[in-house]
DOSEBA-413455 format. One line per 10 residues: number of its first residue (from 1); their letters; for each residue x, y, z of N, C-alpha, C. Coordinates in nm, 3 decimals, decimal comma. Example, Ala and Ser with C-alpha at 12.3 -4.5 7.8 and 13.67 -1.06 7.14 Angstrom:
2
1 = as = 1,319:-0,569:0,780:1,230:-0,450:0,780:1,320:-0,330:0,780 | 1,285:-0,225:0,708:1,367:-0,106:0,714:1,290:0,003:0,787
! end
This chain:
187
1 = mrkrtrkkdg = -4,087:3,688:-11,824:-3,971:3,604:-11,842:-3,854:3,690:-11,887 | -3,737:3,667:-11,825:-3,618:3,746:-11,856:-3,555:3,698:-11,986 | -3,520:3,792:-12,070:-3,456:3,758:-12,197:-3,307:3,730:-12,172 | -3,258:3,621:-12,226:-3,116:3,587:-12,212:-3,036:3,659:-12,319 | -2,921:3,709:-12,278:-2,833:3,774:-12,376:-2,726:3,674:-12,417 | -2,683:3,686:-12,538:-2,581:3,595:-12,589:-2,458:3,675:-12,634 | -2,343:3,614:-12,610:-2,220:3,671:-12,662:-2,211:3,641:-12,811 | -2,122:3,709:-12,879:-2,105:3,688:-13,023:-2,063:3,546:-13,056 | -1,987:3,481:-12,967:-1,940:3,346:-12,997:-2,045:3,239:-12,967 | -2,163:3,278:-12,922:-2,271:3,184:-12,901:-2,279:3,123:-12,763
11 = idasqngsca = -2,189:3,157:-12,671:-2,197:3,107:-12,534:-2,293:3,195:-12,457 | -2,387:3,134:-12,390:-2,484:3,207:-12,310:-2,410:3,291:-12,206 | -2,450:3,415:-12,188:-2,383:3,507:-12,095:-2,388:3,459:-11,951 | -2,483:3,371:-11,918:-2,492:3,320:-11,781:-2,405:3,197:-11,759 | -2,335:3,151:-11,860:-2,252:3,030:-11,852:-2,104:3,064:-11,853 | -2,025:2,976:-11,795:-1,879:2,990:-11,802:-1,830:2,933:-11,933 | -1,727:2,993:-11,987:-1,666:2,941:-12,107:-1,573:2,825:-12,076 | -1,518:2,767:-12,178:-1,429:2,652:-12,159:-1,283:2,687:-12,188 | -1,251:2,816:-12,193:-1,114:2,859:-12,222:-1,021:2,826:-12,106 | -0,896:2,809:-12,138:-0,794:2,791:-12,035:-0,774:2,922:-11,961
21 = rdfpvysqia = -0,709:2,915:-11,847:-0,682:3,037:-11,770:-0,602:3,136:-11,853 | -0,622:3,264:-11,825:-0,544:3,366:-11,895:-0,440:3,428:-11,804 | -0,405:3,356:-11,696:-0,300:3,401:-11,606:-0,219:3,278:-11,564 | -0,091:3,297:-11,534:-0,007:3,182:-11,502:-0,037:3,123:-11,364 | -0,006:2,997:-11,351:-0,011:2,929:-11,222:0,134:2,916:-11,176 | 0,161:2,959:-11,053:0,297:2,959:-11,002:0,321:2,840:-10,910 | 0,442:2,785:-10,916:0,480:2,679:-10,822:0,608:2,723:-10,751 | 0,615:2,691:-10,624:0,727:2,734:-10,540:0,852:2,653:-10,572 | 0,963:2,725:-10,592:1,094:2,662:-10,612:1,170:2,661:-10,480 | 1,165:2,775:-10,409:1,241:2,789:-10,285:1,181:2,900:-10,201
31 = evkgpwtvhf = 1,218:2,902:-10,073:1,183:3,012:-9,984:1,311:3,082:-9,943 | 1,313:3,214:-9,951:1,428:3,294:-9,908:1,405:3,327:-9,761 | 1,477:3,257:-9,674:1,450:3,269:-9,531:1,541:3,368:-9,459 | 1,652:3,404:-9,516:1,742:3,494:-9,445:1,851:3,416:-9,375 | 1,916:3,472:-9,276:1,884:3,594:-9,204:1,894:3,718:-9,294 | 1,829:3,824:-9,249:1,822:3,948:-9,323:1,897:4,056:-9,246 | 1,987:4,126:-9,315:2,047:4,246:-9,258:1,961:4,362:-9,303 | 1,912:4,440:-9,206:1,820:4,548:-9,238:1,886:4,680:-9,198 | 1,895:4,772:-9,295:1,957:4,903:-9,275:1,848:5,009:-9,268 | 1,843:5,080:-9,156:1,752:5,192:-9,138:1,833:5,321:-9,147
41 = dpkwsgpesv = 1,768:5,434:-9,160:1,836:5,562:-9,168:1,849:5,620:-9,026 | 1,972:5,630:-8,974:1,991:5,685:-8,839:1,942:5,829:-8,825 | 1,940:5,905:-8,935:1,890:6,043:-8,928:1,741:6,047:-8,895 | 1,672:5,934:-8,915:1,530:5,924:-8,885:1,506:5,829:-8,768 | 1,602:5,819:-8,680:1,598:5,746:-8,552:1,612:5,595:-8,565 | 1,637:5,544:-8,682:1,653:5,399:-8,698:1,796:5,357:-8,670 | 1,816:5,229:-8,635:1,953:5,179:-8,620:2,016:5,166:-8,759 | 2,145:5,189:-8,765:2,212:5,181:-8,896:2,198:5,043:-8,957 | 2,211:4,939:-8,874:2,204:4,803:-8,925:2,163:4,710:-8,811 | 2,075:4,616:-8,842:2,031:4,517:-8,744:2,003:4,387:-8,820
51 = efselvdwtt = 2,022:4,274:-8,754:1,993:4,147:-8,819:1,858:4,095:-8,772 | 1,774:4,059:-8,869:1,646:3,993:-8,842:1,667:3,845:-8,876 | 1,649:3,758:-8,779:1,662:3,615:-8,807:1,543:3,565:-8,889 | 1,430:3,637:-8,878:1,312:3,608:-8,958:1,242:3,739:-8,989 | 1,152:3,736:-9,086:1,078:3,856:-9,124:0,967:3,882:-9,023 | 0,969:4,004:-8,967:0,869:4,042:-8,867:0,824:4,185:-8,892 | 0,708:4,216:-8,839:0,651:4,350:-8,843:0,738:4,441:-8,756 | 0,779:4,555:-8,809:0,862:4,649:-8,731:0,796:4,687:-8,600 | 0,663:4,697:-8,601:0,594:4,743:-8,481:0,599:4,643:-8,366 | 0,645:4,521:-8,393:0,658:4,421:-8,286:0,798:4,418:-8,227
61 = rpeegikyys = 0,888:4,494:-8,284:1,027:4,498:-8,237:1,036:4,581:-8,108 | 1,129:4,546:-8,018:1,141:4,621:-7,893:1,209:4,757:-7,909 | 1,291:4,775:-8,015:1,364:4,900:-8,033:1,269:5,011:-8,080 | 1,263:5,122:-8,006:1,175:5,232:-8,046:1,214:5,287:-8,183 | 1,344:5,283:-8,215:1,390:5,333:-8,345:1,339:5,250:-8,462 | 1,294:5,127:-8,436:1,233:5,044:-8,540:1,081:5,045:-8,525 | 1,034:5,030:-8,403:0,890:5,023:-8,376:0,815:5,143:-8,433 | 0,871:5,264:-8,417:0,805:5,386:-8,463:0,869:5,442:-8,591 | 0,952:5,364:-8,657:1,024:5,411:-8,775:0,928:5,435:-8,891 | 0,952:5,543:-8,962:0,883:5,571:-9,088:0,988:5,616:-9,188
71 = gkatyettfe = 0,985:5,555:-9,305:1,082:5,587:-9,408:1,122:5,462:-9,483 | 1,247:5,463:-9,531:1,297:5,352:-9,611:1,395:5,269:-9,529 | 1,381:5,138:-9,539:1,478:5,044:-9,481:1,514:4,944:-9,590 | 1,640:4,904:-9,594:1,688:4,812:-9,696:1,718:4,676:-9,634 | 1,653:4,574:-9,687:1,674:4,435:-9,646:1,776:4,373:-9,740 | 1,875:4,303:-9,685:1,976:4,235:-9,767:1,990:4,091:-9,721 | 2,003:4,000:-9,817:2,033:3,861:-9,787:2,090:3,797:-9,912 | 2,137:3,675:-9,898:2,181:3,595:-10,012:2,108:3,461:-10,004 | 2,093:3,400:-10,119:2,032:3,267:-10,123:2,087:3,190:-10,243 | 2,075:3,059:-10,235:2,121:2,971:-10,343:2,002:2,937:-10,432
81 = letpandpps = 2,027:2,929:-10,562:1,921:2,898:-10,656:1,976:2,813:-10,769 | 1,901:2,715:-10,810:1,934:2,636:-10,928:1,838:2,680:-11,037 | 1,889:2,746:-11,141:1,802:2,797:-11,247:1,782:2,691:-11,355 | 1,673:2,702:-11,432:1,651:2,608:-11,542:1,762:2,619:-11,646 | 1,773:2,518:-11,730:1,881:2,511:-11,829:1,866:2,611:-11,942 | 1,743:2,660:-11,970:1,729:2,754:-12,082:1,804:2,883:-12,053 | 1,859:2,944:-12,158:1,943:3,061:-12,141:1,892:3,173:-12,231 | 1,848:3,287:-12,182:1,835:3,315:-12,040:1,713:3,244:-11,982 | 1,716:3,218:-11,852:1,601:3,151:-11,792:1,478:3,240:-11,801 | 1,361:3,179:-11,804:1,237:3,258:-11,809:1,137:3,199:-11,711
91 = gihlnlgels = 1,042:3,281:-11,673:0,936:3,234:-11,585:0,976:3,220:-11,440 | 1,084:3,286:-11,397:1,125:3,281:-11,257:1,082:3,412:-11,191 | 1,010:3,400:-11,080:0,955:3,517:-11,011:0,990:3,514:-10,864 | 0,995:3,632:-10,807:1,014:3,648:-10,664:0,882:3,700:-10,609 | 0,821:3,623:-10,521:0,696:3,663:-10,457:0,733:3,716:-10,319 | 0,711:3,846:-10,296:0,752:3,908:-10,170:0,654:3,881:-10,056 | 0,541:3,818:-10,085:0,443:3,791:-9,980:0,376:3,920:-9,937 | 0,369:3,943:-9,807:0,308:4,064:-9,754:0,416:4,167:-9,722 | 0,385:4,293:-9,745:0,474:4,402:-9,708:0,393:4,527:-9,691 | 0,450:4,621:-9,619:0,385:4,751:-9,599:0,491:4,859:-9,615
101 = ngaevrrnsk = 0,483:4,940:-9,716:0,377:4,968:-9,807:0,421:4,966:-9,952 | 0,548:4,976:-9,976:0,600:4,971:-10,111:0,739:4,910:-10,109 | 0,782:4,856:-10,225:0,912:4,790:-10,231:0,984:4,824:-10,361 | 1,115:4,834:-10,352:1,201:4,842:-10,469:1,299:4,727:-10,458 | 1,311:4,646:-10,564:1,385:4,521:-10,557:1,507:4,525:-10,648 | 1,620:4,473:-10,596:1,741:4,455:-10,675:1,791:4,313:-10,650 | 1,822:4,246:-10,759:1,878:4,111:-10,748:2,007:4,109:-10,826 | 2,114:4,068:-10,758:2,247:4,066:-10,819:2,278:4,202:-10,882 | 2,246:4,308:-10,808:2,268:4,448:-10,845:2,183:4,496:-10,962 | 2,093:4,415:-11,013:2,005:4,457:-11,123:1,875:4,511:-11,064
111 = dlgvhwtrpf = 1,839:4,634:-11,105:1,717:4,698:-11,058:1,597:4,628:-11,121 | 1,506:4,580:-11,037:1,387:4,509:-11,084:1,259:4,588:-11,061 | 1,273:4,716:-11,028:1,158:4,804:-11,025:1,094:4,823:-10,889 | 0,993:4,910:-10,891:0,916:4,947:-10,773:0,784:4,871:-10,776 | 0,742:4,822:-10,660:0,620:4,742:-10,651:0,539:4,793:-10,534 | 0,415:4,833:-10,562:0,333:4,895:-10,458:0,191:4,841:-10,451 | 0,161:4,735:-10,530:0,029:4,672:-10,523:0,044:4,520:-10,519 | -0,058:4,455:-10,465:-0,061:4,308:-10,461:-0,091:4,256:-10,599 | -0,046:4,140:-10,637:0,051:4,063:-10,562:0,190:4,122:-10,580 | 0,269:4,120:-10,476:0,404:4,174:-10,482:0,495:4,068:-10,544
121 = rvdisaaaks = 0,481:4,048:-10,675:0,555:3,945:-10,748:0,641:4,012:-10,854 | 0,767:3,975:-10,859:0,866:4,038:-10,945:0,925:3,934:-11,039 | 0,927:3,964:-11,169:0,992:3,874:-11,265:1,142:3,893:-11,250 | 1,211:3,790:-11,207:1,356:3,799:-11,185:1,433:3,718:-11,288 | 1,368:3,675:-11,393:1,432:3,590:-11,494:1,560:3,653:-11,549 | 1,557:3,782:-11,580:1,672:3,848:-11,641:1,790:3,857:-11,546 | 1,765:3,849:-11,416:1,874:3,859:-11,317:1,906:3,725:-11,255 | 1,841:3,619:-11,301:1,859:3,487:-11,239:1,993:3,425:-11,277 | 2,053:3,359:-11,181:2,174:3,282:-11,209:2,180:3,167:-11,110 | 2,236:3,057:-11,154:2,254:2,944:-11,063:2,361:2,977:-10,962
131 = grndleidii = 2,341:2,929:-10,841:2,438:2,953:-10,734:2,392:3,064:-10,642 | 2,491:3,137:-10,591:2,464:3,243:-10,493:2,399:3,364:-10,561 | 2,294:3,415:-10,498:2,223:3,532:-10,547:2,211:3,633:-10,434 | 2,243:3,758:-10,465:2,228:3,867:-10,369:2,093:3,932:-10,390 | 2,026:3,964:-10,281:1,894:4,023:-10,289:1,888:4,145:-10,198 | 1,841:4,256:-10,253:1,818:4,379:-10,176:1,675:4,424:-10,202 | 1,605:4,456:-10,094:1,468:4,503:-10,105:1,453:4,626:-10,018 | 1,424:4,740:-10,081:1,393:4,862:-10,006:1,244:4,858:-9,973 | 1,211:4,878:-9,847:1,072:4,885:-9,804:1,047:5,025:-9,752 | 0,937:5,083:-9,795:0,900:5,217:-9,751:0,761:5,208:-9,689
141 = nlwqnrligy = 0,749:5,260:-9,566:0,620:5,257:-9,499:0,561:5,397:-9,488 | 0,446:5,407:-9,423:0,377:5,535:-9,409:0,425:5,611:-9,285 | 0,386:5,737:-9,275:0,434:5,828:-9,171:0,359:5,813:-9,039 | 0,248:5,745:-9,038:0,164:5,739:-8,919:0,239:5,687:-8,797 | 0,321:5,585:-8,812:0,392:5,529:-8,697:0,489:5,630:-8,635 | 0,551:5,713:-8,717:0,638:5,818:-8,665:0,557:5,915:-8,580 | 0,440:5,955:-8,629:0,357:6,050:-8,555:0,305:5,990:-8,424 | 0,273:5,863:-8,424:0,232:5,796:-8,300:0,350:5,790:-8,203 | 0,468:5,764:-8,256:0,589:5,765:-8,172:0,614:5,902:-8,112 | 0,589:6,007:-8,189:0,606:6,143:-8,138:0,511:6,171:-8,021
151 = ahllsekwfc = 0,396:6,107:-8,021:0,300:6,128:-7,912:0,357:6,081:-7,778 | 0,464:6,000:-7,783:0,530:5,953:-7,661:0,644:6,046:-7,617 | 0,676:6,144:-7,701:0,792:6,231:-7,675:0,751:6,376:-7,659 | 0,833:6,452:-7,589:0,817:6,597:-7,585:0,854:6,651:-7,723 | 0,787:6,756:-7,767:0,810:6,809:-7,902:0,955:6,854:-7,923 | 1,028:6,888:-7,815:1,169:6,926:-7,832:1,254:6,810:-7,883 | 1,207:6,686:-7,867:1,282:6,568:-7,912:1,244:6,524:-8,053 | 1,148:6,592:-8,114:1,110:6,559:-8,251:1,220:6,610:-8,344 | 1,247:6,540:-8,452:1,345:6,589:-8,548:1,282:6,634:-8,678 | 1,152:6,644:-8,683:1,082:6,713:-8,790:0,956:6,772:-8,730
161 = ktnvrnftsd = 0,907:6,876:-8,790:0,792:6,948:-8,737:0,671:6,923:-8,826 | 0,554:6,917:-8,764:0,431:6,898:-8,838:0,316:6,962:-8,763 | 0,213:6,997:-8,836:0,092:7,046:-8,773:-0,013:6,935:-8,760 | 0,023:6,813:-8,802:-0,068:6,699:-8,791:-0,071:6,655:-8,645 | -0,187:6,659:-8,586:-0,202:6,621:-8,445:-0,314:6,518:-8,427 | -0,342:6,443:-8,533:-0,452:6,347:-8,531:-0,419:6,220:-8,453 | -0,293:6,192:-8,429:-0,253:6,066:-8,370:-0,207:6,083:-8,227 | -0,251:5,993:-8,142:-0,211:5,993:-8,001:-0,134:5,865:-7,974 | -0,079:5,855:-7,855:-0,005:5,734:-7,818:-0,095:5,612:-7,810 | -0,228:5,632:-7,807:-0,323:5,520:-7,803:-0,359:5,464:-7,941
171 = hpllpsgllg = -0,324:5,537:-8,047:-0,356:5,488:-8,182:-0,279:5,360:-8,211 | -0,342:5,267:-8,283:-0,269:5,145:-8,320:-0,166:5,176:-8,429 | -0,052:5,111:-8,419:0,051:5,125:-8,521:0,010:5,047:-8,646 | 0,053:5,097:-8,762:0,027:5,027:-8,887:0,135:4,921:-8,908 | 0,099:4,802:-8,955:0,202:4,702:-8,986:0,303:4,763:-9,082 | 0,431:4,731:-9,060:0,537:4,789:-9,143:0,645:4,687:-9,169 | 0,711:4,703:-9,284:0,825:4,619:-9,317:0,791:4,510:-9,417 | 0,891:4,427:-9,441:0,878:4,310:-9,527:0,833:4,196:-9,438 | 0,712:4,146:-9,460:0,654:4,044:-9,373:0,662:3,903:-9,433 | 0,673:3,896:-9,566:0,692:3,769:-9,634:0,570:3,678:-9,631
181 = pvlvesa = 0,593:3,550:-9,655:0,722:3,489:-9,686:0,769:3,529:-9,825 | 0,901:3,531:-9,844:0,960:3,562:-9,973:0,988:3,429:-10,043 | 0,925:3,409:-10,158:0,932:3,282:-10,229:0,988:3,301:-10,370 | 1,068:3,204:-10,415:1,108:3,199:-10,555:1,011:3,102:-10,621 | 0,949:3,147:-10,731:0,846:3,068:-10,797:0,874:3,056:-10,947 | 0,819:2,954:-11,007:0,825:2,941:-11,152:0,684:2,945:-11,208 | 0,672:2,998:-11,330:0,540:3,007:-11,394:0,537:2,916:-11,513
! end
């Protein structure tokens, strides 16, 4: 017969406790739908600026400068928000949804940090204001898509050199960009 172990508080180790959750439950206030102005770096073959009517994977775009882009792109949009009456507001978060691979967020010109793990949720309480809000999100993806794009070009057309030759034009592209949905939530 197996001996049961007990915790110090007397609850059997095989049983669940009756404590409340130790993490917040979020409820959606709004969705930030865009349109999004996205700025790529032309030095790395991206278009200087393009409008996305919705959030999509870069690899599904028809432009080769976006489809095979690797580096940083900045998403910009504005949205309206009604903040709670408490001053300063608290418990307001921006949930970025899905993205590949890292993000740096600014709201109303306030830096809200770098985010590189799930959940991509940012506390925006300190930057929250009722009315119009400006949002900028830098997205940085991996280099693999650039190398796969190079497999379609003669090496004379490459604008950086590498000895990495693991990727061919048949390799699948990695999802890239801000995929969303981007939600404003309260905790």
